[in-house]
C-alpha positions in Angstrom: 107.2 104.6 75.5 106.9 100.8 75.3 110.3 100.5 77.1 109.1 102.8 79.9 105.9 100.7 80.4 108.0 97.5 80.4 110.3 99.1 82.9 107.4 100.2 85.1 105.9 96.7 85.1 109.3 95.2 86.1 109.5 97.8 89.0 106.1 96.7 90.2 107.1 93.1 90.4 110.4 94.0 92.0 108.5 96.0 94.6 106.4 92.9 95.5 109.4 90.7 95.8 111.3 93.2 97.9 108.3 93.5 100.3 108.1 89.7 100.6 111.6 89.6 102.1 111.4 92.8 104.2 108.8 91.7 106.7 108.2 88.5 108.7 106.0 86.7 106.2 104.2 83.7 107.8 105.6 81.2 105.2 104.3 78.1 107.1 100.7 79.5 107.0 101.1 80.5 103.4 102.2 76.9 102.5 99.2 75.5 104.5 96.6 77.7 102.7 98.2 77.0 99.3 98.1 73.2 100.0 94.5 73.5 101.2 93.5 75.4 98.1 95.2 72.8 95.9 93.3 70.1 97.8 90.1 71.9 97.3 90.7 72.2 93.6 91.6 68.5 93.4 88.2 67.6 95.0 86.5 69.9 92.4 88.4 68.1 89.6 87.3 64.7 91.0 83.6 65.3 91.4 82.5 65.3 87.7 84.2 61.9 87.2 81.9 60.3 89.9 78.9 62.2 88.5 79.7 60.6 85.2 79.8 57.1 86.8 76.4 57.7 88.5 74.9 59.0 85.2 76.3 55.9 83.5 74.3 53.7 85.9 77.0 52.9 88.4 75.3 53.4 91.8 77.5 51.2 93.8 78.1 52.1 97.4 81.7 53.0 96.7 80.8 55.5 93.9 77.9 57.1 95.8 79.7 57.3 99.1 82.8 58.8 97.4 80.6 61.4 95.6 78.9 62.3 98.9 82.3 62.3 100.7 83.7 64.7 98.1 80.8 67.1 98.6 81.2 67.0 102.4 85.0 67.5 102.1 84.6 70.4 99.7 82.3 72.1 102.3 84.7 71.5 105.1 87.7 72.6 103.0 85.9 75.7 102.0 85.4 76.8 105.6 88.9 75.8 106.5 90.4 77.8 103.6 88.4 80.9 104.6 89.5 80.6 108.2 93.2 80.1 107.3 93.1 82.8 104.8 91.9 85.3 107.4 94.7 84.2 109.7 97.3 84.6 107.0 96.1 88.1 106.0 96.0 89.3 109.5 99.5 88.0 110.3 100.9 89.7 107.1 98.9 92.9 107.9 100.4 93.1 111.4 103.9 92.3 110.2 103.8 95.1 107.6 102.2 97.6 109.9 104.9 96.9 112.5 107.6 97.2 109.9 106.2 100.5 108.6 105.7 101.9 112.1 109.3 101.1 113.1 110.6 102.7 109.9 108.5 105.8 110.5 110.0 106.2 113.9 113.6 105.8 112.5 113.2 107.8 109.3 115.0 111.1 108.9 112.9 114.2 109.3 113.1 115.2 105.6 110.7 112.3 104.9 108.0 114.1 106.9 108.8 117.3 104.9 108.0 115.4 101.7 105.0 113.3 102.8 101.9 114.6 104.6 100.9 113.0 107.9 97.6 111.9 106.4 99.5 109.9 103.7 101.6 108.3 106.5 98.4 107.2 108.2 97.2 105.8 104.8 100.4 103.9 104.3 100.2 102.3 107.8 96.5 101.5 107.6 95.0 101.2 104.1 98.2 100.4 102.0 99.2 97.5 104.3 95.7 96.1 104.1 96.1 96.0 100.3 99.4 94.3 100.5 98.2 91.7 103.0 95.3 90.9 100.7 97.6 90.3 97.8 100.4 88.3 99.6 98.0 86.4 101.9 95.1 85.9 99.5 95.9 86.5 95.8 99.2 84.6 95.6 98.0 81.3 97.1 94.8 81.5 95.1 96.8 82.2 91.9 98.9 79.0 92.5 95.8 76.9 93.0 94.0 78.5 90.0 96.9 77.7 87.7 96.8 74.1 89.1 93.0 73.8 88.6 93.2 75.3 85.1 95.9 73.0 83.9 94.2 70.0 85.5 90.9 70.9 83.9 92.4 71.3 80.4 94.2 67.9 80.7 91.0 66.2 81.7 89.0 67.9 78.9 91.4 66.6 76.3 91.4 63.1 77.9 87.6 62.9 77.2 87.8 64.0 73.5 90.5 66.0 71.9 88.0 67.6 69.4 85.8 68.9 72.2 88.8 69.9 74.2 90.2 71.8 71.2 86.8 73.6 70.7 86.9 74.9 74.3 90.6 75.8 74.0 89.9 77.9 70.9 87.2 79.9 72.7 89.2 80.3 75.9 91.6 83.0 74.6 88.6 85.0 73.4 87.1 84.8 76.8 90.4 85.7 78.5 91.2 88.6 76.2 87.6 90.0 76.7 88.0 89.7 80.5 91.5 91.4 80.4 90.1 94.3 78.4 87.2 94.6 80.8 89.6 94.4 83.7 91.7 97.3 82.5 88.6 99.4 81.9 87.3 98.4 85.4 90.7 99.3 87.0 90.8 102.7 85.4 87.3 103.5 86.6 88.1 102.4 90.1 91.4 104.3 90.1 89.7 107.6 89.1 87.0 107.0 91.8 89.6 106.3 94.5 91.7 109.3 93.5 88.7 111.6 93.7 87.6 110.1 97.0 91.2 110.8 98.3 90.9 114.4 97.0 87.5 114.8 98.7 88.7 113.3 102.0 91.8 115.6 102.0 89.6 118.7 101.2 87.2 117.9 104.0 89.9 117.2 106.6 91.7 120.5 105.8 88.5 122.6 105.7 86.9 121.2 108.8 89.8 122.1 111.0 89.7 125.6 109.5 86.1 126.4 110.3 86.9 129.3 112.6 89.0 130.9 109.8 86.2 130.4 107.3 83.7 132.0 109.5 86.0 134.9 110.4 86.5 135.8 106.7 82.8 134.9 105.8 83.8 132.5 103.0 81.2 129.9 103.7 79.5 130.3 100.3 82.9 130.0 98.5 83.8 126.8 100.4 80.3 125.4 99.9 80.9 125.7 96.1 84.3 124.1 96.4 82.9 121.3 98.5 80.0 120.8 96.2 82.4 120.6 93.2 84.5 117.9 94.9 81.4 115.9 95.9 80.0 116.1 92.4 83.4 115.1 90.9 83.5 112.0 93.2 79.8 111.3 92.4 80.4 111.2 88.7 83.4 108.9 89.0 81.4 106.6 91.4 78.5 106.4 89.0 80.8 105.5 86.1 82.5 102.9 88.3 79.1 101.5 89.3 78.0 101.2 85.7 81.2 99.5 84.7 80.9 97.1 87.7 77.3 96.4 86.7 78.4 95.5 83.1 80.6 92.6 84.5 77.6 90.3 85.3 75.8 90.5 81.9 79.2 90.3 80.2 80.2 87.1 82.0 76.7 85.7 81.5 76.9 86.4 77.8 80.4 84.8 77.4 79.2 81.8 79.4 76.1 81.5 77.3 78.2 81.4 74.1 80.5 78.7 75.5 77.5 76.7 76.8 75.8 76.9 73.4 79.1 75.8 71.8 79.4 72.8 74.1 75.8 71.8 73.7 75.9 72.0 69.9 79.2 70.1 69.7 78.0 67.6 72.4 74.8 66.8 70.5 76.8 66.4 67.3 79.4 64.0 68.8 76.7 62.1 70.8 74.7 61.6 67.6 77.7 60.3 65.8 78.5 57.9 68.7 81.9 59.5 69.4 80.9 60.1 73.1 78.1 59.0 75.4 75.7 61.2 77.3 77.4 60.6 80.7 80.8 61.7 79.2 79.2 64.8 77.7 77.6 65.7 81.1 81.0 65.3 82.9 82.6 67.3 80.1 80.1 70.1 80.4 80.7 70.2 84.2 84.5 70.5 83.6 83.9 73.3 81.1 81.8 75.2 83.6 84.6 74.7 86.2 87.1 76.0 83.7 85.2 79.2 83.1 85.0 79.8 86.8 88.8 79.5 87.0 89.2 81.9 84.0 87.0 84.4 85.7 89.4 84.2 88.7 92.2 85.5 86.5 90.2 88.6 85.8 89.5 89.3 89.5 93.1 88.6 90.4 94.3 91.0 87.7 92.1 93.8 89.0 93.2 93.2 92.6 96.8 93.2 91.5 96.4 96.5 89.6 94.6 98.1 92.5 97.3 97.1 94.9 100.1 98.5 92.7 99.9 102.0 94.1 100.0 100.7 97.7 102.9 98.4 96.8 105.0 101.2 95.3 104.3 103.6 98.2 105.2 101.0 100.8 108.3 99.8 98.9 109.5 103.4 98.6 109.1 103.8 102.4 110.7 100.4 103.2 113.7 101.2 100.8 114.2 104.7 102.1 117.3 105.3 104.3 117.0 105.2 108.1 118.8 107.2 110.8 121.6 105.1 112.3 121.3 105.1 116.1 123.9 102.4 116.7 127.1 103.7 115.0 129.5 106.4 116.2 131.6 107.2 119.2 129.8 107.6 122.6 129.1 111.1 123.9 129.1 111.3 127.7 129.7 115.0 128.2 129.7 118.2 126.1 132.7 120.2 127.2 133.7 122.0 124.0 132.3 124.7 121.8 130.0 124.0 118.9 131.4 125.3 115.7 129.8 126.0 112.3 132.3 126.1 109.4 130.9 127.5 106.2 127.6 125.7 106.6 125.0 126.0 103.8 121.6 124.3 103.7 118.5 124.2 101.4 115.0 122.8 101.6 114.7 121.5 98.1 115.4 124.5 95.8 115.0 127.0 98.7 118.3 128.2 100.0 118.0 128.8 103.8 121.6 129.1 105.1 124.5 130.4 103.1 128.1 129.9 104.3 127.4 130.2 108.0 130.6 130.3 110.1 130.1 130.9 113.9 131.0 129.4 117.3 128.5 128.6 120.0 130.6 128.8 123.2 130.3 126.0 125.8 128.5 126.9 129.0 127.2 130.2 127.6 123.8 131.6 126.4 123.7 132.3 122.7 120.7 134.2 121.3 119.8 134.1 117.6 117.8 137.0 116.2 116.6 138.0 112.8 113.6 138.3 110.5 111.2 135.4 110.1 112.3 132.9 107.5 115.9 133.8 107.9 117.1 130.4 109.0 117.1 130.6 112.7 115.1 127.4 113.4 117.1 125.6 110.7 120.3 126.2 112.8 118.6 124.4 115.7 117.5 121.5 113.5 121.0 121.1 112.2 122.4 121.1 115.8 120.0 118.3 116.6 121.1 116.4 113.4 117.6 116.3 112.0 119.2 117.3 108.8 122.8 117.4 107.4 124.4 120.5 105.8 124.6 120.6 102.1 128.1 122.1 102.4 130.4 122.8 105.3 130.5 121.0 108.6 129.5 121.3 112.3 132.0 120.3 114.9 132.0 119.7 118.6 135.5 120.9 119.4 137.6 119.3 116.7 135.2 116.4 116.0 132.4 116.5 113.3 129.1 115.9 115.1 128.1 113.1 112.8 130.9 111.0 114.2 129.1 110.8 117.6 126.4 108.2 118.4 123.1 109.7 117.3 121.1 108.5 120.4 123.8 109.9 122.7 123.9 113.1 120.8 120.1 113.8 121.0 119.9 112.7 124.6 122.4 115.5 125.3 119.8 118.1 124.2 116.5 119.4 125.5 114.2 121.3 123.2 111.4 123.7 123.9 109.5 125.0 120.8 107.3 128.0 120.2 104.2 126.0 121.0 105.3 122.8 122.5 102.8 120.1 121.6 102.0 117.5 124.3 101.0 113.9 123.8 97.6 112.6 124.8 97.8 111.4 128.4 98.3 113.0 131.8 100.3 115.9 132.8 102.6 113.6 134.8 103.2 111.4 131.7 104.1 114.5 129.6 106.5 115.8 132.2 108.5 112.5 132.4 108.3 111.9 128.7 111.7 111.1 127.3 113.4 110.8 130.7 115.2 107.5 130.6 115.4 106.8 134.3 113.1 106.2 137.3 111.6 109.5 138.4 110.3 110.1 141.9 107.2 112.1 142.7 109.4 114.6 144.5 111.4 115.3 141.4 108.2 115.8 139.3 106.9 118.3 141.8 110.2 120.1 142.0 110.5 120.3 138.2 106.9 121.6 138.0 107.6 124.2 140.7 110.8 125.4 139.0 108.8 125.7 135.7 106.2 127.9 137.4 103.6 125.1 136.6 102.9 123.6 140.1 100.2 126.2 141.0 98.0 125.6 138.0 98.5 121.9 138.1 97.4 121.7 141.7 94.2 123.7 140.8 93.0 120.8 138.6 90.9 118.3 140.5 93.1 115.4 139.3 96.4 117.3 139.7 99.3 115.6 137.9 96.8 112.9 136.6 94.8 115.5 134.6 94.3 114.5 131.0 95.8 117.1 128.6 93.8 116.0 125.6 95.0 115.6 122.0 98.2 117.6 121.5 97.5 119.3 124.9 94.3 120.9 123.6 92.8 121.1 127.2 95.5 123.4 128.4 96.4 127.0 127.5 99.5 127.9 125.5 101.3 129.1 128.6 100.4 126.0 130.5 101.7 123.8 127.7 105.0 125.8 127.6 105.5 125.4 131.3 104.9 121.7 131.2 107.4 121.5 128.3 110.0 123.4 130.4 109.3 121.1 133.4 110.1 118.2 131.1 113.3 119.8 129.9 114.3 120.5 133.6 113.6 116.8 134.5 115.5 115.6 131.4 118.5 117.6 132.7 120.3 117.7 129.4 123.7 119.5 128.9 122.5 121.5 126.0 119.3 123.5 125.8 117.5 124.7 122.6 114.7 127.2 122.9 112.8 128.3 119.8 110.8 131.4 120.6 109.2 129.9 123.7 107.3 133.0 124.7 106.3 134.6 121.4 102.7 133.4 121.2 101.8 134.0 124.9 100.0 136.8 126.7 102.0 139.1 129.1 101.0 137.1 132.2 101.9 133.7 130.8 105.0 135.2 129.2 106.3 136.3 132.6 105.6 132.9 134.2 107.3 131.1 131.3 110.3 133.6 131.4 110.7 132.9 135.1 110.7 129.2 134.3 113.3 129.7 131.5 115.6 131.5 133.9 115.6 128.3 136.1 116.2 126.2 133.0 119.2 128.0 131.5 121.2 128.1 134.7 124.5 126.3 134.2 123.8 125.0 130.7 124.9 125.7 127.1 121.9 127.4 125.6 120.8 128.4 122.1 117.7 130.6 122.2 115.7 132.1 119.4 113.8 135.0 120.8 112.4 138.5 120.0 112.1 139.4 123.6 114.7 142.1 124.2 115.2 141.3 127.9 116.2 137.7 127.0 118.4 138.8 124.2 120.3 141.6 125.9 121.3 139.3 128.8 122.8 136.7 126.4 126.5 136.1 126.4 126.5 136.2 122.6 124.0 137.3 120.0 124.0 136.0 116.4 122.2 138.3 114.0 120.9 136.4 110.9 119.7 138.2 107.8 118.4 136.2 104.8 120.4 133.1 105.6 123.7 134.9 106.3 125.3 136.1 109.5 125.1 139.9 109.7 126.8 140.3 113.1 128.0 138.5 116.2 128.6 140.0 119.6 127.0 141.1 122.9 124.0 143.4 123.0 126.2 146.4 123.7 128.7 145.6 120.9 126.1 145.1 118.3 124.2 148.2 119.4 127.3 150.2 118.7 128.5 148.6 115.5 125.5 146.9 113.7 122.9 149.0 111.8 120.5 146.1 111.4 120.6 145.3 115.1 120.0 148.9 116.0 116.9 148.9 113.8 115.8 145.6 115.4 116.1 147.1 118.9 114.4 150.3 117.8 111.4 148.5 116.4 111.2 146.3 119.5 111.2 149.4 121.8 108.6 151.1 119.7 106.4 148.0 119.7 106.7 147.6 123.5 105.8 151.3 124.0 102.7 151.1 121.9 
């Protein structure tokens, strides 16, 4: 158990050091703020010495002006340090957010299967703020605090070793007390943060499901669940508030003990003539300064502990593998068949595809049919190289597809999903999205017309400049699909992937989208997942998938004659259409 804890502590520090060298840390600014903090501490160490001189009766101009100058410089340095500290923190924050955003854009898709989008947002926003506070604030302050502590102890012993020893004996008691309190405080804060995260997740999930809740009349049930989450967070927050409140009386009590100790010993040594009053006053000022520095260790410890979760999460993301867009042979033209050889694939422990062997012929339309969850969409994901097979290989002609440049490979494909999401912006921006060349207005209009989208676009007051809303929420499903098809037409890729593009549409929208698809598939290699019989029966090849395995391959007529499962599929479709 001890070894595990020791290993965990080492991993935490390793995570910090890895992060320091992963992003562009503003070293010059860090050196400036560290030097400024050390300068500020030096001024604090000097001031009691001049106070002692004044108390001893030395009120010469040099002493008085120096004392006043130290006070003025401390004030100026304090403002300067706060200003530089903000600059350093913001620079580190921007650097890490940029680093994380770039990695999110280049991370493989399986990362998004493992981590929720809300957590990705938290890593990019909240976690980076924690890291920037530690690297830009805590580390420079830690260096200056160690410097100030060491300087104070040296000065205390230079006044009188017996007084210095008395303080040094009490200091460990003070530090241990603060560490114990710090651990208690950290645990309380962690529980409160965890319950707040749980409450936030609950609210975000439930609020988008209000129509479902009202449809099933489960308002009372969700009220109770919400109240339970709120009460759980409330109790943790109250406990945290009480523990935070305890800090002030605890610090006051510890300071009171050390003050009494210094006063009693001071009176004793002054009465014996070992030290003078002015020395004792300066000594007392240094002791007070030492306790402030010792308190800083507690605050830094708590901040470091709180930041550990953020550090480990960011380090895990920064250390995760990225997709390689640079390596591989160039792909200029797809002029060969796409071949699956004994391909198997799993999502975690869930086996989706089992020993798939099939050829997708170049320049032909291949339809994939089968029950939901059978692995149809996974085949399309594997083609796009979002994932790699667990076993087997996928080839373009004689060449494994992973040997081709990834950017070239994905540029060769256009994809239209069941409910194609759009990005916030205008219709025009969404149509030309991903098209890596200059596009004329004429091309945009022609693509919209071919996609059966021009009519409804022109009915909007702003036409192509109409805002689509978040994820295209201001448009209907059929309108979104036709814009997605216009985008695919304009992209003019050699390979077309369609994943049930009409399944969620009404009959009128389905006909419009189907007409657009007919324009889209002309002259391309097409893989289409569909339940629509008219689309399937016109395909050059049909692949029937059943529970992750291929149950049959052939034309509509061939499968209708030889495959029992396909006959049942057609029968159910005909009966469904008739009803």
